[in-house]
Biopython code that builds the backbone (N, CA, C, O; Angstrom):
import numpy as np
from Bio.PDB.StructureBuilder import StructureBuilder

atoms = [
    (1, "MET", "N", (-13.870, -101.604, 20.681)),
    (1, "MET", "CA", (-15.202, -101.099, 20.416)),
    (1, "MET", "C", (-16.099, -102.239, 19.924)),
    (1, "MET", "O", (-17.246, -102.383, 20.346)),
    (2, "PHE", "N", (-15.531, -103.044, 19.016)),
    (2, "PHE", "CA", (-16.312, -104.129, 18.442)),
    (2, "PHE", "C", (-16.712, -105.144, 19.509)),
    (2, "PHE", "O", (-17.838, -105.642, 19.502)),
    (3, "VAL", "N", (-15.801, -105.451, 20.419)),
    (3, "VAL", "CA", (-16.092, -106.448, 21.444)),
    (3, "VAL", "C", (-17.223, -105.977, 22.373)),
    (3, "VAL", "O", (-17.995, -106.798, 22.868)),
    (4, "ILE", "N", (-17.322, -104.681, 22.607)),
    (4, "ILE", "CA", (-18.408, -104.146, 23.436)),
    (4, "ILE", "C", (-19.732, -104.283, 22.703)),
    (4, "ILE", "O", (-20.725, -104.710, 23.292)),
    (5, "LEU", "N", (-19.756, -103.923, 21.422)),
    (5, "LEU", "CA", (-20.985, -104.093, 20.641)),
    (5, "LEU", "C", (-21.393, -105.555, 20.587)),
    (5, "LEU", "O", (-22.575, -105.883, 20.699)),
    (6, "GLU", "N", (-20.413, -106.430, 20.413)),
    (6, "GLU", "CA", (-20.705, -107.862, 20.366)),
    (6, "GLU", "C", (-21.339, -108.329, 21.677)),
    (6, "GLU", "O", (-22.330, -109.058, 21.674)),
    (7, "TYR", "N", (-20.758, -107.902, 22.788)),
    (7, "TYR", "CA", (-21.279, -108.307, 24.096)),
    (7, "TYR", "C", (-22.690, -107.759, 24.320)),
    (7, "TYR", "O", (-23.577, -108.478, 24.780)),
    (8, "LEU", "N", (-22.885, -106.490, 23.992)),
    (8, "LEU", "CA", (-24.213, -105.906, 24.169)),
    (8, "LEU", "C", (-25.221, -106.542, 23.212)),
    (8, "LEU", "O", (-26.381, -106.734, 23.576)),
    (9, "TYR", "N", (-24.790, -106.868, 21.996)),
    (9, "TYR", "CA", (-25.686, -107.529, 21.043)),
    (9, "TYR", "C", (-26.132, -108.880, 21.595)),
    (9, "TYR", "O", (-27.298, -109.257, 21.469)),
    (10, "SER", "N", (-25.209, -109.594, 22.199)),
    (10, "SER", "CA", (-25.513, -110.925, 22.725)),
    (10, "SER", "C", (-26.313, -110.895, 24.019)),
    (10, "SER", "O", (-27.021, -111.851, 24.337)),
    (11, "ASN", "N", (-26.203, -109.799, 24.768)),
    (11, "ASN", "CA", (-26.773, -109.799, 26.117)),
    (11, "ASN", "C", (-27.792, -108.717, 26.425)),
    (11, "ASN", "O", (-28.410, -108.763, 27.488)),
    (12, "SER", "N", (-27.995, -107.747, 25.548)),
    (12, "SER", "CA", (-28.904, -106.657, 25.929)),
    (12, "SER", "C", (-29.966, -106.342, 24.886)),
    (12, "SER", "O", (-30.651, -105.324, 24.994)),
    (13, "ARG", "N", (-30.115, -107.190, 23.886)),
    (13, "ARG", "CA", (-31.096, -106.890, 22.843)),
    (13, "ARG", "C", (-32.514, -107.085, 23.352)),
    (13, "ARG", "O", (-32.770, -107.898, 24.239)),
    (14, "SER", "N", (-33.425, -106.323, 22.771)),
    (14, "SER", "CA", (-34.852, -106.475, 23.070)),
    (14, "SER", "C", (-35.481, -107.325, 21.979)),
    (14, "SER", "O", (-36.144, -106.802, 21.083)),
    (15, "ASP", "N", (-35.278, -108.627, 22.050)),
    (15, "ASP", "CA", (-35.872, -109.518, 21.068)),
    (15, "ASP", "C", (-37.313, -109.788, 21.464)),
    (15, "ASP", "O", (-37.586, -110.288, 22.555)),
    (16, "TYR", "N", (-38.206, -109.462, 20.591)),
    (16, "TYR", "CA", (-39.593, -109.761, 20.844)),
    (16, "TYR", "C", (-39.918, -111.105, 20.214)),
    (16, "TYR", "O", (-39.533, -111.387, 19.079)),
    (17, "THR", "N", (-40.628, -111.923, 20.965)),
    (17, "THR", "CA", (-41.052, -113.183, 20.389)),
    (17, "THR", "C", (-42.136, -112.905, 19.368)),
    (17, "THR", "O", (-42.830, -111.891, 19.448)),
    (18, "PHE", "N", (-42.280, -113.798, 18.419)),
    (18, "PHE", "CA", (-43.283, -113.605, 17.383)),
    (18, "PHE", "C", (-44.653, -113.889, 17.976)),
    (18, "PHE", "O", (-44.954, -115.017, 18.365)),
    (19, "SER", "N", (-45.475, -112.859, 18.040)),
    (19, "SER", "CA", (-46.793, -112.985, 18.624)),
    (19, "SER", "C", (-47.697, -111.928, 18.017)),
    (19, "SER", "O", (-47.263, -110.820, 17.702)),
    (20, "ALA", "N", (-48.957, -112.290, 17.860)),
    (20, "ALA", "CA", (-49.929, -111.324, 17.355)),
    (20, "ALA", "C", (-50.290, -110.297, 18.424)),
    (20, "ALA", "O", (-50.824, -109.232, 18.114)),
    (21, "ASP", "N", (-49.997, -110.618, 19.678)),
    (21, "ASP", "CA", (-50.311, -109.727, 20.779)),
    (21, "ASP", "C", (-49.282, -108.598, 20.853)),
    (21, "ASP", "O", (-48.104, -108.864, 21.091)),
    (22, "PRO", "N", (-49.699, -107.338, 20.654)),
    (22, "PRO", "CA", (-48.738, -106.231, 20.702)),
    (22, "PRO", "C", (-48.167, -105.991, 22.095)),
    (22, "PRO", "O", (-47.191, -105.255, 22.237)),
    (23, "ASN", "N", (-48.748, -106.593, 23.119)),
    (23, "ASN", "CA", (-48.263, -106.413, 24.492)),
    (23, "ASN", "C", (-47.210, -107.447, 24.875)),
    (23, "ASN", "O", (-46.821, -107.530, 26.040)),
    (24, "THR", "N", (-46.742, -108.237, 23.904)),
    (24, "THR", "CA", (-45.734, -109.237, 24.188)),
    (24, "THR", "C", (-44.481, -108.562, 24.720)),
    (24, "THR", "O", (-43.987, -107.596, 24.138)),
    (25, "LYS", "N", (-43.981, -109.072, 25.812)),
    (25, "LYS", "CA", (-42.799, -108.500, 26.468)),
    (25, "LYS", "C", (-41.519, -109.045, 25.838)),
    (25, "LYS", "O", (-41.515, -110.158, 25.312)),
    (26, "PRO", "N", (-40.430, -108.268, 25.886)),
    (26, "PRO", "CA", (-39.159, -108.780, 25.393)),
    (26, "PRO", "C", (-38.683, -109.937, 26.257)),
    (26, "PRO", "O", (-39.090, -110.069, 27.411)),
    (27, "ASN", "N", (-37.822, -110.772, 25.694)),
    (27, "ASN", "CA", (-37.340, -111.916, 26.463)),
    (27, "ASN", "C", (-36.411, -111.471, 27.582)),
    (27, "ASN", "O", (-36.131, -110.282, 27.739)),
    (28, "SER", "N", (-35.941, -112.432, 28.350)),
    (28, "SER", "CA", (-35.147, -112.104, 29.536)),
    (28, "SER", "C", (-33.786, -111.511, 29.191)),
    (28, "SER", "O", (-33.114, -110.969, 30.069)),
    (29, "ARG", "N", (-33.363, -111.603, 27.922)),
    (29, "ARG", "CA", (-32.073, -111.030, 27.544)),
    (29, "ARG", "C", (-32.150, -109.530, 27.359)),
    (29, "ARG", "O", (-31.124, -108.880, 27.161)),
    (30, "ALA", "N", (-33.337, -108.972, 27.418)),
    (30, "ALA", "CA", (-33.489, -107.522, 27.210)),
    (30, "ALA", "C", (-33.182, -106.794, 28.514)),
    (30, "ALA", "O", (-34.079, -106.287, 29.187)),
    (31, "VAL", "N", (-31.918, -106.753, 28.850)),
    (31, "VAL", "CA", (-31.475, -106.086, 30.075)),
    (31, "VAL", "C", (-30.395, -105.080, 29.737)),
    (31, "VAL", "O", (-29.653, -105.253, 28.770)),
    (32, "SER", "N", (-30.310, -104.050, 30.519)),
    (32, "SER", "CA", (-29.221, -103.105, 30.384)),
    (32, "SER", "C", (-28.042, -103.603, 31.197)),
    (32, "SER", "O", (-28.218, -104.296, 32.199)),
    (33, "ILE", "N", (-26.842, -103.251, 30.766)),
    (33, "ILE", "CA", (-25.631, -103.780, 31.367)),
    (33, "ILE", "C", (-24.753, -102.633, 31.856)),
    (33, "ILE", "O", (-24.539, -101.657, 31.137)),
    (34, "SER", "N", (-24.253, -102.752, 33.064)),
    (34, "SER", "CA", (-23.443, -101.686, 33.654)),
    (34, "SER", "C", (-22.013, -101.717, 33.118)),
    (34, "SER", "O", (-21.564, -102.725, 32.574)),
    (35, "LYS", "N", (-21.305, -100.596, 33.282)),
    (35, "LYS", "CA", (-19.908, -100.508, 32.869)),
    (35, "LYS", "C", (-19.065, -101.514, 33.662)),
    (35, "LYS", "O", (-18.159, -102.136, 33.108)),
    (36, "TYR", "N", (-19.359, -101.670, 34.937)),
    (36, "TYR", "CA", (-18.638, -102.641, 35.763)),
    (36, "TYR", "C", (-18.797, -104.044, 35.184)),
    (36, "TYR", "O", (-17.829, -104.798, 35.082)),
    (37, "HIS", "N", (-20.017, -104.382, 34.809)),
    (37, "HIS", "CA", (-20.297, -105.696, 34.224)),
    (37, "HIS", "C", (-19.502, -105.868, 32.925)),
    (37, "HIS", "O", (-18.912, -106.922, 32.692)),
    (38, "ILE", "N", (-19.489, -104.834, 32.086)),
    (38, "ILE", "CA", (-18.739, -104.885, 30.833)),
    (38, "ILE", "C", (-17.255, -105.103, 31.124)),
    (38, "ILE", "O", (-16.609, -105.927, 30.476)),
    (39, "MET", "N", (-16.718, -104.376, 32.088)),
    (39, "MET", "CA", (-15.288, -104.472, 32.405)),
    (39, "MET", "C", (-14.907, -105.833, 32.983)),
    (39, "MET", "O", (-13.798, -106.312, 32.747)),
    (40, "THR", "N", (-15.799, -106.454, 33.727)),
    (40, "THR", "CA", (-15.440, -107.711, 34.389)),
    (40, "THR", "C", (-15.828, -108.951, 33.599)),
    (40, "THR", "O", (-15.237, -110.012, 33.801)),
    (41, "LYS", "N", (-16.798, -108.849, 32.713)),
    (41, "LYS", "CA", (-17.271, -110.035, 31.981)),
    (41, "LYS", "C", (-16.649, -110.207, 30.599)),
    (41, "LYS", "O", (-16.710, -111.299, 30.035)),
    (42, "ILE", "N", (-16.058, -109.163, 30.048)),
    (42, "ILE", "CA", (-15.432, -109.266, 28.728)),
    (42, "ILE", "C", (-13.934, -109.428, 28.943)),
    (42, "ILE", "O", (-13.262, -108.485, 29.360)),
    (43, "PRO", "N", (-13.402, -110.622, 28.660)),
    (43, "PRO", "CA", (-11.981, -110.876, 28.959)),
    (43, "PRO", "C", (-11.029, -109.874, 28.315)),
    (43, "PRO", "O", (-10.014, -109.523, 28.916)),
    (44, "GLU", "N", (-11.332, -109.409, 27.112)),
    (44, "GLU", "CA", (-10.441, -108.478, 26.421)),
    (44, "GLU", "C", (-10.374, -107.116, 27.097)),
    (44, "GLU", "O", (-9.468, -106.335, 26.805)),
    (45, "LEU", "N", (-11.300, -106.814, 27.986)),
    (45, "LEU", "CA", (-11.345, -105.491, 28.626)),
    (45, "LEU", "C", (-10.909, -105.503, 30.087)),
    (45, "LEU", "O", (-10.877, -104.449, 30.724)),
    (46, "LYS", "N", (-10.581, -106.644, 30.621)),
    (46, "LYS", "CA", (-10.262, -106.714, 32.049)),
    (46, "LYS", "C", (-9.068, -105.861, 32.440)),
    (46, "LYS", "O", (-8.988, -105.408, 33.581)),
    (47, "GLN", "N", (-8.146, -105.633, 31.529)),
    (47, "GLN", "CA", (-6.968, -104.824, 31.823)),
    (47, "GLN", "C", (-7.116, -103.373, 31.358)),
    (47, "GLN", "O", (-6.198, -102.568, 31.514)),
    (48, "GLN", "N", (-8.271, -103.049, 30.791)),
    (48, "GLN", "CA", (-8.488, -101.699, 30.258)),
    (48, "GLN", "C", (-8.790, -100.723, 31.393)),
    (48, "GLN", "O", (-9.508, -101.058, 32.335)),
    (49, "ARG", "N", (-8.240, -99.525, 31.297)),
    (49, "ARG", "CA", (-8.527, -98.501, 32.303)),
    (49, "ARG", "C", (-9.967, -98.035, 32.167)),
    (49, "ARG", "O", (-10.521, -97.985, 31.069)),
    (50, "GLN", "N", (-10.557, -97.698, 33.297)),
    (50, "GLN", "CA", (-11.958, -97.291, 33.330)),
    (50, "GLN", "C", (-12.213, -96.020, 32.507)),
    (50, "GLN", "O", (-13.258, -95.907, 31.867)),
    (51, "ASP", "N", (-11.287, -95.077, 32.514)),
    (51, "ASP", "CA", (-11.486, -93.845, 31.748)),
    (51, "ASP", "C", (-11.483, -94.119, 30.243)),
    (51, "ASP", "O", (-12.215, -93.472, 29.494)),
    (52, "ARG", "N", (-10.672, -95.062, 29.803)),
    (52, "ARG", "CA", (-10.666, -95.405, 28.377)),
    (52, "ARG", "C", (-11.958, -96.101, 27.978)),
    (52, "ARG", "O", (-12.488, -95.860, 26.894)),
    (53, "LEU", "N", (-12.461, -96.956, 28.845)),
    (53, "LEU", "CA", (-13.734, -97.607, 28.570)),
    (53, "LEU", "C", (-14.852, -96.571, 28.496)),
    (53, "LEU", "O", (-15.751, -96.680, 27.662)),
    (54, "SER", "N", (-14.795, -95.575, 29.362)),
    (54, "SER", "CA", (-15.798, -94.497, 29.329)),
    (54, "SER", "C", (-15.761, -93.758, 27.999)),
    (54, "SER", "O", (-16.809, -93.408, 27.457)),
    (55, "ILE", "N", (-14.573, -93.518, 27.471)),
    (55, "ILE", "CA", (-14.442, -92.836, 26.181)),
    (55, "ILE", "C", (-15.069, -93.683, 25.078)),
    (55, "ILE", "O", (-15.786, -93.163, 24.223)),
    (56, "ILE", "N", (-14.802, -94.969, 25.097)),
    (56, "ILE", "CA", (-15.371, -95.866, 24.080)),
    (56, "ILE", "C", (-16.895, -95.885, 24.181)),
    (56, "ILE", "O", (-17.583, -95.770, 23.167)),
    (57, "LEU", "N", (-17.424, -96.029, 25.394)),
    (57, "LEU", "CA", (-18.875, -96.053, 25.572)),
    (57, "LEU", "C", (-19.505, -94.732, 25.145)),
    (57, "LEU", "O", (-20.568, -94.730, 24.525)),
    (58, "ASN", "N", (-18.868, -93.613, 25.466)),
    (58, "ASN", "CA", (-19.385, -92.306, 25.040)),
    (58, "ASN", "C", (-19.388, -92.179, 23.521)),
    (58, "ASN", "O", (-20.324, -91.625, 22.945)),
    (59, "THR", "N", (-18.345, -92.688, 22.873)),
    (59, "THR", "CA", (-18.284, -92.653, 21.410)),
    (59, "THR", "C", (-19.396, -93.496, 20.799)),
    (59, "THR", "O", (-20.061, -93.066, 19.856)),
    (60, "LEU", "N", (-19.596, -94.687, 21.332)),
    (60, "LEU", "CA", (-20.678, -95.545, 20.836)),
    (60, "LEU", "C", (-22.036, -94.883, 21.030)),
    (60, "LEU", "O", (-22.902, -94.964, 20.160)),
    (61, "GLU", "N", (-22.217, -94.230, 22.171)),
    (61, "GLU", "CA", (-23.494, -93.566, 22.439)),
    (61, "GLU", "C", (-23.675, -92.339, 21.544)),
    (61, "GLU", "O", (-24.775, -92.088, 21.051)),
    (62, "LYS", "N", (-22.611, -91.582, 21.335)),
    (62, "LYS", "CA", (-22.687, -90.395, 20.480)),
    (62, "LYS", "C", (-23.082, -90.780, 19.051)),
    (62, "LYS", "O", (-23.775, -90.024, 18.369)),
    (63, "ASN", "N", (-22.640, -91.952, 18.606)),
    (63, "ASN", "CA", (-22.967, -92.444, 17.279)),
    (63, "ASN", "C", (-24.268, -93.246, 17.243)),
    (63, "ASN", "O", (-24.592, -93.876, 16.236)),
    (64, "GLU", "N", (-25.011, -93.217, 18.353)),
    (64, "GLU", "CA", (-26.317, -93.855, 18.490)),
    (64, "GLU", "C", (-26.271, -95.370, 18.278)),
    (64, "GLU", "O", (-27.244, -95.966, 17.816)),
    (65, "LEU", "N", (-25.132, -95.989, 18.618)),
    (65, "LEU", "CA", (-25.020, -97.435, 18.531)),
    (65, "LEU", "C", (-25.452, -98.104, 19.827)),
    (65, "LEU", "O", (-25.854, -99.268, 19.837)),
    (66, "ILE", "N", (-25.364, -97.354, 20.918)),
    (66, "ILE", "CA", (-25.866, -97.809, 22.217)),
    (66, "ILE", "C", (-26.608, -96.652, 22.858)),
    (66, "ILE", "O", (-26.431, -95.497, 22.470)),
    (67, "ASP", "N", (-27.441, -96.967, 23.843)),
    (67, "ASP", "CA", (-28.017, -95.893, 24.647)),
    (67, "ASP", "C", (-27.817, -96.237, 26.109)),
    (67, "ASP", "O", (-27.573, -97.390, 26.466)),
    (68, "SER", "N", (-27.924, -95.227, 26.940)),
    (68, "SER", "CA", (-27.640, -95.419, 28.356)),
    (68, "SER", "C", (-28.809, -94.971, 29.212)),
    (68, "SER", "O", (-29.617, -94.125, 28.830)),
    (69, "THR", "N", (-28.859, -95.577, 30.380)),
    (69, "THR", "CA", (-29.811, -95.190, 31.407)),
    (69, "THR", "C", (-29.007, -94.867, 32.653)),
    (69, "THR", "O", (-28.311, -95.726, 33.195)),
    (70, "VAL", "N", (-29.105, -93.634, 33.101)),
    (70, "VAL", "CA", (-28.337, -93.197, 34.266)),
    (70, "VAL", "C", (-29.200, -93.357, 35.507)),
    (70, "VAL", "O", (-30.340, -92.895, 35.552)),
    (71, "THR", "N", (-28.637, -94.018, 36.514)),
    (71, "THR", "CA", (-29.292, -94.169, 37.813)),
    (71, "THR", "C", (-28.369, -93.539, 38.856)),
    (71, "THR", "O", (-27.228, -93.204, 38.538)),
    (72, "PRO", "N", (-28.832, -93.373, 40.076)),
    (72, "PRO", "CA", (-27.947, -92.793, 41.109)),
    (72, "PRO", "C", (-26.691, -93.629, 41.376)),
    (72, "PRO", "O", (-25.658, -93.087, 41.771)),
    (73, "ASN", "N", (-26.777, -94.934, 41.163)),
    (73, "ASN", "CA", (-25.643, -95.800, 41.487)),
    (73, "ASN", "C", (-24.761, -96.169, 40.308)),
    (73, "ASN", "O", (-23.573, -96.433, 40.497)),
    (74, "ALA", "N", (-25.305, -96.194, 39.095)),
    (74, "ALA", "CA", (-24.526, -96.632, 37.933)),
    (74, "ALA", "C", (-25.218, -96.196, 36.650)),
    (74, "ALA", "O", (-26.372, -95.769, 36.655)),
    (75, "THR", "N", (-24.479, -96.316, 35.553)),
    (75, "THR", "CA", (-25.041, -96.090, 34.229)),
    (75, "THR", "C", (-25.126, -97.443, 33.541)),
    (75, "THR", "O", (-24.179, -98.229, 33.581)),
    (76, "PHE", "N", (-26.251, -97.709, 32.916)),
    (76, "PHE", "CA", (-26.490, -98.988, 32.259)),
    (76, "PHE", "C", (-26.619, -98.767, 30.757)),
    (76, "PHE", "O", (-27.157, -97.753, 30.313)),
    (77, "TYR", "N", (-26.118, -99.732, 29.977)),
    (77, "TYR", "CA", (-26.052, -99.591, 28.530)),
    (77, "TYR", "C", (-26.820, -100.709, 27.840)),
    (77, "TYR", "O", (-26.910, -101.831, 28.338)),
    (78, "ARG", "N", (-27.368, -100.369, 26.682)),
    (78, "ARG", "CA", (-28.098, -101.324, 25.849)),
    (78, "ARG", "C", (-27.823, -100.966, 24.390)),
    (78, "ARG", "O", (-27.741, -99.790, 24.034)),
    (79, "ILE", "N", (-27.683, -101.985, 23.555)),
    (79, "ILE", "CA", (-27.447, -101.747, 22.130)),
    (79, "ILE", "C", (-28.739, -101.255, 21.481)),
    (79, "ILE", "O", (-29.828, -101.702, 21.840)),
    (80, "THR", "N", (-28.617, -100.344, 20.535)),
    (80, "THR", "CA", (-29.773, -99.838, 19.800)),
    (80, "THR", "C", (-29.970, -100.679, 18.535)),
    (80, "THR", "O", (-29.130, -101.512, 18.195)),
    (81, "ASP", "N", (-31.075, -100.452, 17.855)),
    (81, "ASP", "CA", (-31.304, -101.141, 16.579)),
    (81, "ASP", "C", (-30.210, -100.782, 15.581)),
    (81, "ASP", "O", (-29.732, -101.642, 14.841)),
    (82, "LYS", "N", (-29.814, -99.511, 15.560)),
    (82, "LYS", "CA", (-28.737, -99.073, 14.668)),
    (82, "LYS", "C", (-27.440, -99.797, 15.015)),
    (82, "LYS", "O", (-26.713, -100.238, 14.125)),
    (83, "GLY", "N", (-27.154, -99.918, 16.307)),
    (83, "GLY", "CA", (-25.951, -100.627, 16.743)),
    (83, "GLY", "C", (-25.976, -102.090, 16.352)),
    (83, "GLY", "O", (-24.956, -102.641, 15.936)),
    (84, "ALA", "N", (-27.135, -102.728, 16.482)),
    (84, "ALA", "CA", (-27.269, -104.131, 16.091)),
    (84, "ALA", "C", (-27.057, -104.287, 14.589)),
    (84, "ALA", "O", (-26.400, -105.230, 14.148)),
    (85, "ASP", "N", (-27.612, -103.364, 13.802)),
    (85, "ASP", "CA", (-27.437, -103.419, 12.345)),
    (85, "ASP", "C", (-25.965, -103.268, 11.968)),
    (85, "ASP", "O", (-25.458, -104.004, 11.122)),
    (86, "ILE", "N", (-25.283, -102.314, 12.596)),
    (86, "ILE", "CA", (-23.855, -102.098, 12.331)),
    (86, "ILE", "C", (-23.054, -103.331, 12.732)),
    (86, "ILE", "O", (-22.180, -103.776, 11.989)),
    (87, "TYR", "N", (-23.350, -103.877, 13.898)),
    (87, "TYR", "CA", (-22.648, -105.075, 14.364)),
    (87, "TYR", "C", (-22.821, -106.220, 13.370)),
    (87, "TYR", "O", (-21.845, -106.876, 13.007)),
    (88, "LEU", "N", (-24.052, -106.463, 12.928)),
    (88, "LEU", "CA", (-24.300, -107.552, 11.984)),
    (88, "LEU", "C", (-23.601, -107.306, 10.646)),
    (88, "LEU", "O", (-23.146, -108.248, 9.998)),
    (89, "LYS", "N", (-23.517, -106.052, 10.240)),
    (89, "LYS", "CA", (-22.808, -105.726, 8.999)),
    (89, "LYS", "C", (-21.318, -106.048, 9.148)),
    (89, "LYS", "O", (-20.721, -106.642, 8.250)),
    (90, "TRP", "N", (-20.715, -105.660, 10.279)),
    (90, "TRP", "CA", (-19.307, -105.958, 10.522)),
    (90, "TRP", "C", (-19.064, -107.460, 10.527)),
    (90, "TRP", "O", (-18.092, -107.934, 9.939)),
    (91, "VAL", "N", (-19.938, -108.208, 11.185)),
    (91, "VAL", "CA", (-19.797, -109.662, 11.241)),
    (91, "VAL", "C", (-19.875, -110.238, 9.830)),
    (91, "VAL", "O", (-19.066, -111.087, 9.457)),
    (92, "SER", "N", (-20.841, -109.779, 9.056)),
    (92, "SER", "CA", (-21.008, -110.242, 7.683)),
    (92, "SER", "C", (-19.769, -109.957, 6.844)),
    (92, "SER", "O", (-19.298, -110.826, 6.111)),
    (93, "GLU", "N", (-19.240, -108.739, 6.951)),
    (93, "GLU", "CA", (-18.044, -108.366, 6.192)),
    (93, "GLU", "C", (-16.827, -109.188, 6.633)),
    (93, "GLU", "O", (-16.018, -109.594, 5.799)),
    (94, "PHE", "N", (-16.698, -109.429, 7.932)),
    (94, "PHE", "CA", (-15.585, -110.231, 8.416)),
    (94, "PHE", "C", (-15.679, -111.653, 7.880)),
    (94, "PHE", "O", (-14.682, -112.212, 7.424)),
    (95, "LEU", "N", (-16.880, -112.246, 7.933)),
    (95, "LEU", "CA", (-17.050, -113.606, 7.443)),
    (95, "LEU", "C", (-16.794, -113.694, 5.938)),
    (95, "LEU", "O", (-16.225, -114.671, 5.451)),
    (96, "LYS", "N", (-17.220, -112.667, 5.215)),
    (96, "LYS", "CA", (-16.963, -112.626, 3.773)),
    (96, "LYS", "C", (-15.454, -112.602, 3.524)),
    (96, "LYS", "O", (-14.947, -113.357, 2.693)),
    (97, "PHE", "N", (-14.744, -111.744, 4.237)),
    (97, "PHE", "CA", (-13.290, -111.655, 4.117)),
    (97, "PHE", "C", (-12.642, -112.990, 4.475)),
    (97, "PHE", "O", (-11.765, -113.466, 3.754)),
    (98, "PHE", "N", (-13.066, -113.592, 5.573)),
    (98, "PHE", "CA", (-12.502, -114.845, 6.030)),
    (98, "PHE", "C", (-12.728, -115.953, 5.010)),
    (98, "PHE", "O", (-11.814, -116.726, 4.724)),
    (99, "ARG", "N", (-13.932, -116.040, 4.461)),
    (99, "ARG", "CA", (-14.237, -117.078, 3.470)),
    (99, "ARG", "C", (-13.406, -116.888, 2.209)),
    (99, "ARG", "O", (-12.906, -117.860, 1.642)),
    (100, "GLU", "N", (-13.255, -115.647, 1.767)),
    (100, "GLU", "CA", (-12.441, -115.375, 0.576)),
    (100, "GLU", "C", (-10.987, -115.732, 0.825)),
    (100, "GLU", "O", (-10.319, -116.252, -0.068)),
    (101, "THR", "N", (-10.491, -115.464, 2.012)),
    (101, "THR", "CA", (-9.113, -115.777, 2.359)),
    (101, "THR", "C", (-8.905, -117.288, 2.407)),
    (101, "THR", "O", (-7.890, -117.785, 1.919)),
    (102, "ARG", "N", (-9.826, -118.006, 2.973)),
    (102, "ARG", "CA", (-9.715, -119.456, 3.077)),
    (102, "ARG", "C", (-9.843, -120.136, 1.724)),
    (102, "ARG", "O", (-9.196, -121.155, 1.479)),
    (103, "SER", "N", (-10.663, -119.589, 0.851)),
    (103, "SER", "CA", (-10.885, -120.229, -0.448)),
    (103, "SER", "C", (-9.666, -120.129, -1.347)),
    (103, "SER", "O", (-9.566, -120.854, -2.337)),
    (104, "ASP", "N", (-8.731, -119.235, -1.015)),
    (104, "ASP", "CA", (-7.510, -119.075, -1.811)),
    (104, "ASP", "C", (-6.499, -120.189, -1.518)),
    (104, "ASP", "O", (-5.529, -120.339, -2.261)),
    (105, "ASP", "N", (-6.704, -120.964, -0.463)),
    (105, "ASP", "CA", (-5.751, -122.036, -0.090)),
    (105, "ASP", "C", (-5.786, -123.190, -1.051)),
    (105, "ASP", "O", (-5.049, -124.161, -0.877)),
]
sb = StructureBuilder()
sb.init_structure("model")
sb.init_model(0)
sb.init_chain("A")
sb.init_seg("    ")
for serial, (resi, resn, name, xyz) in enumerate(atoms, 1):
    if name == "N":
        sb.init_residue(resn, " ", resi, " ")
    sb.init_atom(name, np.array(xyz, "f"), 0.0, 1.0, " ", f" {name:<3s}", serial, name[0])
structure = sb.get_structure()
């Protein structure tokens, strides 16, 4: 689950550049990503069954960490602000744990 949030955080965020113009468009990283793309681009998921990945994506969406756009050919996913906040919190907690563990040496 974490690796999917990490990938979506890195590749699907709508980062707005700092501008006084309210019509400023998000950068090129603000794209939605298909399940196929997630399965083939994330090394940890290449061996995962498609139905299990669907369960994980549905869980993330149910918890409002990602949202989806359904098209006739595929469903595309993007991380939400809530998902980005949760991801950053997990990263922060992991780094805190790691630093505390290393400082004991």
